[in-house]
Phi, psi and omega in degrees: 000131182286148177296140180302329184289349180272351179285139179297141180300321186294334181285345182264003182292134178281356186264133170224153176298121182216142179271343185236141171249116179260127184232135177244088182284155183284337184220157177299324179299318178295317178301319180293322176299318180295314179301313182299316181297317180293318179297322179297334178269002179077022180273154176279127181235132178229156173254141175295161183304324182273003177066011180263346184239132174259128182247123178249129179259132181253145174263328180221160176294332180296316180293328178298311181293324178295317178297315181298319176298317181295318180295328177302324182272331184277324185269151176286166177304317180296320180293321178297322180284322186275336179284123178269144187220151176212128172267124188218156176273357182215154175274351176270128181263151172236170181298331180290345178281337187305314180295342181272352177285132181212173180294152178300324178300316181292323178295316179298316179299321179297320178295319182293335184248009183295335178298324181291320177299320179295320179300317179292312182300321183269006176064040183262023177261143176226152180238156177209154175249134182242132180289147172257118186251131177287130187300313185289314186264348184060024177273144174284120182250359179171185178221152172239144179268133179246141177238123181233152176258144177243140174287162180305332179277003178095349180291135181278137177278128182297144177283345183288000000 
C-alpha cells in the first residue's frame, strides 16, 4: 500500500466544477436559513423529493462563493459541522459521489484555500534563506528558511 503522502494534493480536492450545491441540513430551521440566504441572492432553490436535501443552483462561481461566505455568518458552528454538502454537476447522485460529501464547514474551508492549492500545483513557490543576526554583536547566528508564493506575473505574495 502506497504512503498517503505520495498522493497528489490536487486529487484530494473536494471541489469540482458544479452547477449544484446539495445540502443535507440537520434541522428544518437550518434548511430554512439556507433557503433564505440563497433566495436573497436570487438563486434557484429546490427541495429533494424526500425533503431532506436542499438543492441550490448556481449561475456563476461568484454567487457560489458569496452564498458560502454568507452561510458562514448565518449558521452556527454546530450547523456548519452537521450540514453535509456536495458540489455537483447534477442533482442525481451516484455511489461515486458519496466520498465527496463532507461537512459544509470543510467545503467552505476548501473554497477559501483553493488559491494555495493552485500555487502548489502551478509551482509558484520559491524559497530563500535569511540570516538570523544577533542584535548586540551583529554576528550571524543562524538562518531561517522562508517559503513564498509568486503570482504568474512574478510578484511575490506577502506573508502578512
